[in-house]
Each structure stands twice: as structure tokens, then as C-alpha cells.
N, C-alpha and C positions, 0 to 999 in steps of 0.2 A: 413963671416957671411951672407952677402946678397946672396952669391952663395948657401949656405946651405938652406936658406929659399926658394929660387927659386926652388931648387931640390925637397924640401918637397912638395911644391904646385903642381909641375909637377907629383910627385908620387901619390898624392891624386887624381888628375884629371884622371890619367891613371887607377888607381884602381876603381874609380867610373865608368868610361866608361866601364871597363870590367864587372862590376856588372850589368850595364844596358844591356850589350850585352847578359849576361847569363840569365837575367830575362826579357823576352819579355813582352811588355805591355799586360794586361789582355784583353781578347776578349770582345766585346760589350755585354751588358746584353740583354737577351731575356726578353721582358716585357709582362706580363700577367695581365690583369685587372680582378678585382673581385668586384661585387656589391651585397651586401647581406642585408636582413632585420634584421639588428643587433639590432635596437631599434624598438619600436612600437609593434603592435600585433604579428608581425612575428618573434619577438626576439627569442622565443624558437627554431626556425628553423635556423635563420641566425647566431646566436652566435656560435653554434658548427660547422657550415659550415665555417665561417671565421677562427676559431681556427684550424680546420683540414687542410684547404688550406695552412695556414702559417706553420703548422708543416711539411707538405710534402715538401714545398719549402725549408725550413731550412735543411731538411734531404738531399735534392738533392744538395744544395749548399755546404754542408759539404763534399760531395763526388766529388766535382769539377764541378758541374753544368751540363749543357747539351752540350756535345762535346766541353767542355772548356769554354762555355759561362755561366756566372752566371745568375741565374733567378731572376728577380725583380718582385715581386708581389705587385700590387698597389690596395689597398682595399678602397672602399667607403661604407658608410652606407646610405641606402635610406630611413631609418626610416619607412619602410613599406608603403611608399607613392609613388604612380605611377609617379607623376610629378618630385619628387626628384630623383627617379630612372632614369628617362629619362635624366635629367640634368647630373647625375653622369656618365651615359654611354657616353653621348656626350663629356664630359671632358676626359674620358679614351681614346676615339678615336681621338679627335681633339688636345688635349693638351699633353696627356701622350704618345700617339702614340703606344698603345698596339697592339699586334699581335692577341690576342684572349681575350675573356671575359668569365668568369665563373660566374654563378648566373643568375638572382636573386633567392631568396628563395621561392617566392610565385607565383601563377599563374597570379594574377593581375599585379604585378610589371613586370613579364616577358613579358606578352602580350603588355605592354606599350612600351617596348624597342625593340621588334622584328622588326618593320619597320626600326628603326634606324640602327640596325646591318645589315639588308638586304641591305639597301641603300648604306652603306659604305663598304659592303663586308668584314665584320669582323665576324669570327666565334663566336657564342654564345652557350655556353653549360649550359643550365638552370638547376637549382636544384629543380624545381617545377614540380608538378604532372599533371596538367590539360592537357587533351588530345589535346585540341585546340592549344597547343604550337607547336606540331609537326604534327598535322593532320588538313589540308593537309600539306604535306612536304614543308618547305621553305629551299632553298639551304644552307643558312648559319646558320640555327638554329637547335640545337640538345638539348636533355635533358637526365639526368641520373636518375631522380626520376621515380619510377614505375608509370605507367599511372593509372588514376582513372578508366578508362575503364576496366582494369584488376582487380583493387581493388574491384569494384562493382561485377565483375564476381565471385570473391572468396567469397564475402559476400552472393551472391545469391546461390552459391554452398552449403554454410553452411546452409542457411535457408531451402533449399530443403531437405537436408539430415536430418533435424530435423522436417520436416513436417510443417514448419511455413509459412502459406500462406497469412495471414492478417498482413500487415506491415505498420507502420507509419514511415514517413520520416521527419526529421528536419535538416535543414542545415544553415550554415553561409551564409549570403546573398552576400558574396564576390565571386570572380571568381572561386575559388576552390570549395566552397560549392555548387554553382549553377551548376558547371560542374558535380559534383557527383550526384546531383538531376536529371539532364538531362540523365545521364547514367542509373540511376535507372528506370526512366520512360521508357527508351528504352529496357532495358533487362528484367525487371520484368514480363511483360505479357507472353512472350514465356516460362517462367519458371513456369507459373501457379501461380504467386504471385500477389496479389492485394494490391495496395497502398490505405489504408483506410483513411489516413490523411496526409496532407503535411503542414509543418510549417517552418518558418525561423526566424533567429535572426541576429542582427547586430554584427559585430566583437567586438564592445565596450559595448554591453549590459551586464548587471550584474545580470539579473534575467530572467529566461525563464518559470516561473511558469504558466503564462497565456497560453502560447503555449502548454505546457505539460498537462494542465488541459483539453484543447480541445482534445489532443491526447488520454488521458485517457478515455474520453467519447466515442471515436470511437472504443474502445475495441480491440486494435491490439494484435496479438500474439507475436510481437517483435517490437522494436523501433530501427531505424537506424539513427545515427547522423553523419553528414558530416561537418567537419571543423577542424581548428587547434586551439590550446590553446590560450586563456583561455576558450573560449566559450563551448567546449565539456565538460570540467570539471564542469562548472556551470550546464549544462544539467544533468550530472550524479548526482550532489548534489540535484538539484530540483526534479528529478525523485525519488530519495530515500525519500525525504521529503514528497512527495505526495503518497508514498507507491504504486507505479505502479510496480506490481510484474510480469514483463515480461522481457525476455532477452534484453540487451542493446548492440547493435553492433555499432562500430564506424569505422572511416576511418584510414588509415595509417598516417593521420595528428596528431595522438596522440602517435606516436611511439617513445616516449622518457620519461625519468624519470619525466619530468615536469608535465605531466598529473597526475601521481600518487600523486605527491606533492600537486597539486591544488585540486584534487578531494577527497583526503583523503580516508576514508573508503567507500565512494561512488564509488571508482574505482573497488572495489571487484566484480569480475564476468564479467567485461566488456570484450567483444570479438572484435578483429579487425585484419585485414590483415596487415602484416608487412614484411619488408625485414628481412633477417635471422640474422642480426648482433646482435639483442637483445637476441637471443636464440642460439648464435653460439656454446656455450659449449654443447648443446644437440643434434646438428645435426650429422648425421653419419660421420665417418672419411672418408668414400668414397665420400662424397660431394666435388666436385672440388673447391668450394668456402671456405671450412672450414679453410684451412691454411691461406688464405688471411684475412679472417674475424678475426681470433684469433690474427694475427700479428697487424692488425689495432687497435683492442681493447686494446692490450697490449701497443702499442706505445702511443695511446691517453691517457690511464690511467697514464702512467709514465710521460707524458708531462704535463698534466693538473690536475691530481689527481681527475678525475671524469670519469664516464663511457662514452664510445663511444656510439653513437646512430645512428639510421636510417638516420637522417638529415646530420650529419657529414659525413656519408657514401656517400651521394650524392656529396658532395664537393670532397671527396677523389677520386671518380670515374671521376669527371669532370676535376680536375687538372691533374690527371694521363693520361687521354686521350689527353689533350693538350701537356703534356710533351713528351709522346710517339710519337706524331705527329712531334713535334719539333726535336726530336732526328733523325727522318727520313728525314725531309725536311727543317729544319731551321725555321726561324721566318717569312716566307712569309705567310700572312693570307690566300691567295687563295690556296696555297699548303697545309696548315694546314687543311683547310676545306675538301679538297679532301682526305687527309690521314685519317681523322676521319671517313668520310663517307665510307671508304673502310676497316674499322676495323672489324675483325672477331674474335670471340672466346676470347674477352677480359674479363678476370676473375676479376670482380670488387666486391665491397661491396653490391651493389644493385642487382647483378645478373651477368649472363654471357651475354655480349653485342655482338650482331651481327648487325652492321649497313649496310645500302645499300642506293642507290639513292631513294628508295621508303619507307625506314624505318629509321627515325632519333631518335628513342628511343632505339630500339634494344633489348627490353625485352618482355617477355610474362607473363602470369599470374603465371607461375611456379616460377617467382622471389619472389613470396609472400608465406608466411606461415601464417596460422591462429593461433592467440595467445590469451590466456585468462589471465587476471590479477587475481592472487590468493595470498592472504597474502602479497601484495605489490611486488610480483614477476611476471615475465612473464613466462607463461607455454605454450609450443606449444601444439596445439590440434591435435589429430590424425584424 
């Protein structure tokens, strides 16, 4: 009896050993950090960015990861606060030991962490639009959102095409809003456009009637509002209440369904530059982005049962840029940085990216289309 038991134990040991030999231990995970404005004023941006990044990583891991390495995405919410964002990025670098970071969602939170990533030589791929993020170029900082410099250029193109020369400008007083204002000041004069009134509001303000009353008195031919929700939706509602009957143009900061929900019928007629994702069904089949745009839209809809948007697209581009770099060079941050900087012809959601040592956004104004809201839908303008 004892002999049989001993033989059985030995057999189990041998069988187990053979299983271990046949199934080598999994490779170490490649760790990517993410910090988004998931709560606070930036939530309409950060929430779809977080969801998109997690969706992509889940898809990659189901296919076996990157060269056999599972991908671990570590996400923190900065609550749209610059100090909290800096603390989150330090934790990702010092404690979590990530190889790259995607996000944050807004210009202000991004600028707060640029020095940290530069000092620690960790690639940062921001999802924010402010031109100051990548101009001048910082070696370890990139961004996927189309720049406000190009957004303003598209707005000015539209104003000139309609002969609208007297324009009022109202912006959120945060970094994104003031960057747009600065670009308007720079680009308007050479286009023959005069800024007849300038106003601003705080991200937490709930009424802009006073500012818009002053704008109305200046008799502009159009109003341009630069900010992200909820502020622009309040501007639209207050403008309608004051019966200011001139075109209202806005930034790509309203390029999601949330603006239409918040503005209600005041969203009707609003015009803005956007990435192509929200009008993907209408762009020509010859557009090299169309296949990618429709695939992303379908995947997001089936995963979360809501529409994909401009902001989720920024995260899609950011995470895929990091993953593509990791596939080439592994998880070394210095090598990842170099691989991203040398990326050419990357067909993304925000556009077709061509990076270089002198260009860390990689997009032009052609990444934008002008869109108008009609009957609660986005209609591309010719």
C-alpha cells in the first residue's frame, strides 16, 4: 500500500513538472500610465479617453499582448486639478514604474506635468490641444489632439468665406481658452478680421449674460467661443435668451454629444472645427482615415453602448502610438520616445500623424472639418 502511494505521489510530481515545462511563465507586463480629467470640469473629455484606452488595451491583451508581454494600463483621475495631476504622474513614474504616460485631457493639467516627464525622461502623449504643449518642442512630450493654432485657422477660413469681419471672442479663462484667444489675436489681423469685443468666463461659472450683453452692444457679425463643456453650452443658451442673432462659432472643445445635451435647442446652428470621427459616415470612401474611423466607432459603440467622439479618439491615437513603439523597441522609455518621434504616416482617429524632431503633434489644419449642428446632429459644411 505504501509503495502504491509513493508511486502515485511521484507520478503527480512528474506530471506537474511536465506541465510547468510545457507552459513557460508569462513574460513581464509592459506598463503604461494614464492620467485623465475623469471628474471635474474636464470630465466630458477624460471619461471617453479613459474608456477608449482601456478598450484598446483589453483588445490587445486578448490577442496575446505585445510580443508576448501583457499590457498593464494604470489609470488615475486628476479631477481636472493641476496639483492632483502632478501627484498622479509622479506616482506613475516613481511607484508604478511605467514606461510611458498618456493624457492628461486638458491643456492646463498637461502643462503642469510636462516638466516632471521631461526630468524623468518618460514619454508623455497628451490628449490636450494647447499649442504650448508641443511648441517649442520638448524631447519627451507629444500630443494627439489637433492644435488650437489649426482650429483657429479653420475658424478664420470660415469667417473669411462668409465675409464676417467684425468678430467678438469669449473664452474660458483656463489654459485652453486663453491659448485659443491668443491664437485669434495673432491670426485675425492678417485675415482682415477685427476683434470688436473680448470677454472671458471661469470654468465653474453658471451664467455669462453680463459678458454677452457687452458683446451684443459691440454689434459683431459673429461670436467665437473657446472652451470645453459646460461653459460653451451656457454661452449658447445665454446668447439665445438675449436674442443675439449672429452666427456662433466654437472650438473643437465641444466636439461630443455632451454639448448638445447641455445646450439643448440653443445648440442649433453652432459651427465648429472637429476631427472627422463625428461625421465619419459622410466622408468619402477614398479618405485614408475612413476605415479606421468606422472601426473605432463600431468598437466603442459595441463596448459602451454610446457614440465614440473626438476626445476618445485622442486616447485611441495616444495608446496606439505607445503600443506601436513598444512592439518595435520594448518597454525602454528612451527607445519608446525615439520610436514615436520617428513615426510617419500613422493613420489615426485625429488625422494622419507625421512626427519629427521638430514636430511633436504631427498634424495640420487638414485634420479638421467644419461641422454645424442641425436638429441635434452633426452636419459637415462644404
